[in-house]
Wavefront OBJ file of the C-alpha trace (Angstrom):
o trace
v 142.285 188.273 77.655
v 140.416 189.680 80.560
v 139.790 188.850 83.652
v 136.458 187.767 83.347
v 137.631 185.256 80.676
v 140.636 184.106 83.195
v 137.650 184.186 85.302
v 135.528 182.043 83.020
v 138.521 180.287 81.823
v 139.587 179.121 85.116
v 136.006 177.640 86.343
v 135.628 176.107 83.079
v 139.007 174.455 83.715
v 137.579 173.328 87.521
v 134.339 172.149 86.395
v 136.029 170.167 83.829
v 138.628 168.859 86.483
v 135.573 168.326 89.001
v 133.883 166.547 86.378
v 137.141 164.209 85.759
v 137.742 163.666 89.247
v 134.251 162.784 89.915
v 134.011 160.246 86.944
v 137.686 158.996 88.157
v 135.547 158.368 91.548
v 132.816 157.129 90.501
v 135.153 154.779 88.022
v 137.034 153.884 91.560
v 133.737 153.123 93.237
v 132.331 150.799 90.696
v 135.488 148.996 90.985
v 135.948 148.952 94.407
v 132.262 147.565 94.477
v 133.100 144.934 91.803
v 135.720 143.596 93.674
v 133.833 143.323 97.172
v 130.968 141.556 95.314
v 133.825 139.269 93.369
v 135.290 138.978 97.110
v 132.348 138.477 98.793
v 130.700 136.077 96.099
v 134.735 133.975 96.466
v 134.013 133.875 100.363
v 130.535 132.802 100.039
v 131.316 129.764 97.531
v 134.246 128.729 99.693
v 132.104 128.725 102.997
v 129.728 126.575 101.220
v 132.290 124.536 100.069
v 133.305 124.517 103.342
v 130.108 123.907 105.266
v 128.837 121.171 102.646
v 132.318 119.683 103.319
v 131.702 119.542 107.174
v 127.987 118.566 106.408
v 128.933 115.583 104.317
v 131.632 114.547 106.927
v 128.787 114.758 109.930
v 126.391 112.800 108.067
v 128.931 110.231 106.789
v 129.852 110.125 110.847
v 126.249 109.488 111.866
v 125.940 106.883 109.637
v 129.101 105.061 110.682
v 128.365 105.769 114.100
v 124.341 104.377 113.669
v 126.494 101.237 111.204
v 128.396 101.123 114.414
v 125.753 100.467 117.232
v 123.700 98.257 114.951
v 126.285 96.450 114.545
v 126.895 96.413 118.400
v 122.785 95.797 118.904
v 122.895 92.263 116.719
v 126.393 91.055 117.984
v 124.570 91.838 121.821
v 121.758 89.906 120.195
v 123.725 87.071 118.858
v 125.378 86.686 122.546
v 122.092 86.592 124.277
v 121.063 83.410 121.611
v 124.376 81.475 122.252
v 124.139 82.188 125.828
v 120.717 81.013 126.351
v 121.464 78.053 124.024
v 124.520 77.055 126.670
v 122.024 77.670 129.424
v 119.854 74.996 127.723
v 122.973 72.662 127.783
v 123.198 73.211 131.288
v 120.248 72.204 132.080
v 120.040 69.195 129.937
v 123.375 68.542 131.794
v 121.559 68.532 135.059
v 118.878 66.564 133.784
v 120.715 63.361 132.302
v 118.947 60.112 133.565
v 121.036 57.855 135.946
v 122.320 55.821 132.949
v 123.836 59.111 131.618
v 125.317 60.823 134.551
v 126.588 57.775 135.492
v 128.236 57.054 132.212
v 129.437 60.876 131.535
v 130.728 60.837 134.948
v 132.501 57.416 133.975
v 133.806 58.755 130.903
v 135.920 62.122 132.668
v 136.991 60.434 135.865
v 138.796 57.854 133.431
v 140.367 60.978 131.317
v 140.666 63.278 134.410
v 140.882 61.430 137.426
v 144.613 61.279 138.919
v 145.402 58.317 142.031
v 144.334 59.182 144.841
v 142.290 62.667 143.753
v 139.136 63.155 146.212
v 135.745 63.963 144.644
v 134.103 67.032 145.756
v 130.678 66.529 143.839
v 127.998 69.841 143.019
v 125.607 70.320 146.154
v 122.645 69.113 143.036
v 124.871 66.388 142.521
v 122.042 63.565 142.445
v 123.436 60.643 141.794
v 126.633 60.783 144.366
v 126.322 56.485 145.512
v 125.994 55.508 142.140
v 129.099 57.071 140.785
v 131.132 56.292 143.863
v 130.146 52.269 142.933
v 131.927 52.913 139.651
v 134.986 50.801 139.173
v 137.543 53.449 138.288
v 136.675 54.776 141.520
v 138.188 51.938 143.138
v 141.158 51.260 140.398
v 142.468 55.126 140.694
v 142.064 54.864 144.801
v 139.906 57.718 144.558
v 138.235 59.736 147.823
v 134.696 60.815 147.840
v 134.031 63.592 150.230
v 130.699 64.390 150.896
v 130.815 67.405 151.717
v 129.200 69.188 148.688
v 130.229 72.313 146.607
v 127.093 74.544 146.298
v 129.166 77.456 144.044
v 128.618 75.030 141.196
v 126.397 74.126 139.256
v 126.433 69.624 138.156
v 128.867 67.591 137.758
v 132.502 67.756 140.541
v 135.726 69.091 141.427
v 138.649 66.599 141.550
v 141.133 67.747 144.239
v 144.175 66.654 143.699
v 147.778 66.824 145.106
v 149.129 68.816 142.356
v 145.467 70.741 141.313
v 142.361 70.877 141.573
v 139.742 70.165 138.677
v 137.007 72.073 137.808
v 134.489 69.090 136.251
v 131.416 70.726 136.762
v 129.242 71.109 133.939
v 129.245 74.954 133.867
v 132.806 74.536 133.493
v 133.071 71.673 130.417
v 130.560 74.120 128.900
v 132.789 76.863 129.628
v 135.156 75.066 127.538
v 133.243 74.061 125.106
v 132.120 77.672 124.555
v 135.927 78.581 124.315
v 136.403 75.683 121.379
v 133.076 75.757 119.861
v 131.415 78.705 119.600
v 131.715 80.305 115.895
v 130.689 76.570 114.424
v 127.237 77.094 117.352
v 127.169 80.998 116.553
v 127.383 79.751 112.066
v 124.718 77.058 113.225
v 122.485 79.712 114.166
v 122.767 82.593 112.353
v 123.901 80.522 109.002
v 127.252 83.278 108.480
v 130.517 83.480 110.129
v 131.022 85.725 113.789
v 131.715 88.730 112.751
l 1 2 3 4 5 6 7 8 9 10 11 12 13 14 15 16 17 18 19 20 21 22 23 24 25 26 27 28 29 30 31 32 33 34 35 36 37 38 39 40 41 42 43 44 45 46 47 48 49 50 51 52 53 54 55 56 57 58 59 60 61 62 63 64 65 66 67 68 69 70 71 72 73 74 75 76 77 78 79 80 81 82 83 84 85 86 87 88 89 90 91 92 93 94 95 96 97 98 99 100 101 102 103 104 105 106 107 108 109 110 111 112 113 114 115 116 117 118 119 120 121 122 123 124 125 126 127 128 129 130 131 132 133 134 135 136 137 138 139 140 141 142 143 144 145 146 147 148 149 150 151 152 153 154 155 156 157 158 159 160 161 162 163 164 165 166 167 168 169 170 171 172 173 174 175 176 177 178 179 180 181 182 183 184 185 186 187 188 189 190 191 192 193 194
């Protein structure tokens, strides 16, 4: 074999080796590209799923917040309506006729007054003289002060030796509200308070 044949053989082997390396590099590049595309696709699917989950949670949270806010607004409106009922009841109590006022006062005094209590009337109480003339006042030795209490609305306070009893119309309605607010709400809104 001559130099030319040897050179030819080396060049031929080198070309074959270069083609094999180039083919292997292309295969490797295609494999790496396919793997990168597959990983990018998987990452995209995972990121989209996470984003969709976060969006759904956000929407659910926003819906829950909206429902909660609507419930607060509804409850506030119901409370205002009940407040209005009791405000009207207070006005009706303050507007009772002479006979109804005296009858109510007598019932309260019989039930709550103790011997020797002092009656302090509200500043806007119109029938002090008539209530003072009731037999229960004499029977229980009740004292009537002519000093008025302008901090209460309607009715009176009984000052006793051991405790005072607030029998103002506001206090009576407040006690009634504590006991009956649920039934008032049921009557007003035709369903149970939530």
